[in-house]
N, C-alpha and C positions, 0 to 999 in steps of 0.2 A: 504494500500500500504506500502511495506517495502522498506527502502532505503538500498542500497548496498554500503558498504565502498569501495571506489576506491582502497585503499591500500590492502584490502583483495582480490579484483579481481586481482590486479597486482601480489600479492604473490602467488595466486593459479596458475596463468598463468606461472610464473617463475618455480614453482614446476613441472607443466606438461611439460614444455619445457625441463627442466633438466632430467626428467624421460624418455622422449621420445628419448633422445640422449644417454642414457646409453648403453654401449656395441655396439656402432656404430662407423662409420668412423669419425663422428664429435668429439666424445670423444677421439679417438686414435690420432687425429691431434691436439688436444688441443684447439679446437675452443670454445670460450666463447661468449655467447650472452649477451650484456649489456643493450639493449633497444629493445623492440618489440611492435609495433603496426601494424595494417593493412597497414598503410601508410609508415612506416619507421622502418627498423630493423638495429641495429648496433651490430657489433661483432668484435672480434679480434682473431688472431691466431699467435702462435710463429713461427718464421722462422726456428729456430733450430728444427731438426727432420722432417722438411718438405722441404728439399732441394734436388736438383739433384746432380750428381757426382761432379760438379764444385763448390759446396758450395753456389749456388744461390737458392733462393726460386723457387721451382718447379712450372711451369705454371699450372700444373694440381691441385696443392694445392690451387692456387688462384681460380681456377674454383670450387673446392669443397667449399671454403669459400663463394664464390658468390652464388652458388646454395643453400647452407645452409641458408644464410640470406634471399634470395628471396623466397625460399620455405616456410620458417617460416612465413614471411609476408603474403604469399598467403594462407597458412593454417589458419592463424588468420582471414584473410578476408573471407575465405570460410565459417567459422563458425562451430558450433557443428554438429557432424554427417557427416561432409564432409571432404575430404582430398584434398591435392594439390600434383600433380605429375608433375615434370619437363618434358617438351616436347621439349624445344629448349634452348640452351645456346650458347652464343658466347663470346669471350674474346679477347681483344687486350692487349698485355703485353708491357708496356711503358718503364720500367726500372727494374733493378734487386734489390732485397733486400737480405742482407747477414746476418743480425743479428736483434735481438730485436723482435718486434711484427709488424704485418701489421693489419690495421683496415679497415673493410669494412662497407659501408653505403649503404643499399638497399632502394631505393625510388620507391614507386609504381607509374607507369605511366599509367596503365590501370587496373581497377578492375571491371570485369563483373561477370555474373552469372556462366559462364563456363570457362573463361580464366582470368588470372591475369599476368601482365607483370611488371617487376622491372628493373630499371637501378641500377647497383652496381658499386660503386667507391671504389677501394682499395688503401690505401696510406701507406707509411712507417712512422716511428716515427718522421721524419722531415716534414711530411705533403706533401711529394712528391707523385704524382700519380704513382702507380706501375702497376695497371691493371684497365681497364674499361670493364664491362661485362653487358650483357642484358640476362635476364631469362624470359621465358614464361612458366607458369604452367597451366595445365588443372585442373579444379576443378570438383570433382566427389563426389557422395554420397558414404559413407563408407560402 
């Protein structure tokens, strides 16, 4: 039996996540994933460049961050040879953000064989809740 170094596993996972987001909306919006497990995914996104005409964080940008984080967790949960596809997302926008970064934390609330659901809380740099979202992903063979 061989032992796998957890640091090697984490490094490989980070490389795969980074590669899968190249030349995608995730990269264009400046989203960075800082922690990723099947149970919890954390990431951040700059407000600058992701605003609507009034200079406020675009609500759609919050949804993109939420879906990115939840889908990442669902894909890790699904495992090798399987994919996660978002089938439902909702979002409540509580307050605006005008500068800095927003941080999202996706927490798995259901992880089955065919569906995974995540609650995503997005906060500003002062820790104030900007958006609350829920994402459900269908898990399929690739």
